[in-house]
C-alpha positions as CSV (number, residue, x, y, z in Angstrom):
1,X,0.0,0.0,0.0
2,X,1.8,3.0,1.4
3,X,5.3,1.9,0.3
4,X,4.2,1.4,-3.3
5,X,2.7,4.8,-3.4
6,X,5.8,6.4,-1.8
7,X,8.1,4.6,-4.3
8,X,5.9,5.8,-7.2
9,X,6.0,9.3,-5.9
10,X,9.8,9.2,-5.5
11,X,10.2,7.7,-9.0
12,X,7.9,10.4,-10.5
13,X,9.8,13.2,-8.9
14,X,13.2,11.8,-10.0
15,X,11.8,11.3,-13.6
16,X,10.4,14.9,-13.6
17,X,13.8,16.3,-12.5
18,X,15.6,14.2,-15.1
19,X,13.4,15.5,-17.9
20,X,13.9,19.1,-16.9
21,X,17.7,18.6,-16.8
22,X,17.6,16.9,-20.2
23,X,15.7,19.8,-21.7
24,X,18.1,22.3,-20.1
25,X,21.3,20.5,-21.3
26,X,20.3,19.5,-24.8
27,X,19.7,21.6,-27.9
28,X,15.9,21.2,-28.1
29,X,13.4,23.6,-29.8
30,X,11.4,25.9,-27.5
31,X,13.7,25.1,-24.5
32,X,12.4,27.8,-22.2
33,X,8.7,27.0,-22.9
34,X,9.3,23.3,-22.4
35,X,11.0,23.8,-19.0
36,X,8.3,26.2,-17.8
37,X,5.6,23.8,-19.0
38,X,7.2,20.9,-17.1
39,X,7.7,23.0,-13.9
40,X,4.0,23.8,-13.9
41,X,2.5,20.6,-15.1
42,X,4.7,18.2,-13.1
43,X,4.8,14.6,-14.0
44,X,2.2,15.0,-16.8
45,X,4.4,17.5,-18.6
46,X,7.5,15.3,-18.1
47,X,5.8,12.3,-19.6
48,X,4.7,14.4,-22.6
49,X,8.2,15.7,-23.0
50,X,9.6,12.2,-22.8
51,X,7.4,10.8,-25.5
52,X,7.5,13.8,-27.8
53,X,11.1,15.1,-27.5
54,X,13.5,12.8,-25.5
55,X,12.8,9.6,-27.5
56,X,14.2,11.4,-30.6
57,X,17.4,12.1,-28.7
58,X,17.8,8.5,-27.6
59,X,18.3,7.5,-31.2
60,X,21.3,9.9,-31.6
61,X,24.5,9.2,-29.7
62,X,25.7,12.8,-29.6
63,X,27.0,14.7,-26.6
64,X,24.8,17.5,-25.3
65,X,25.5,20.9,-26.8
66,X,25.3,24.0,-24.6
């Protein structure tokens, strides 16, 4: 019960932070808008970012550009 919910909450928070960091460190379109969107929408925004933007990057083995 509670442990499962707590573990999901921790995972969701870590995932959310990882997606914000990915957007900040990679050359993505509309970077500022995406980061603001994820900050205000939380895990929902992070999931949308993952499926729309990040999966394209996983096919490329390039170092992040700043």
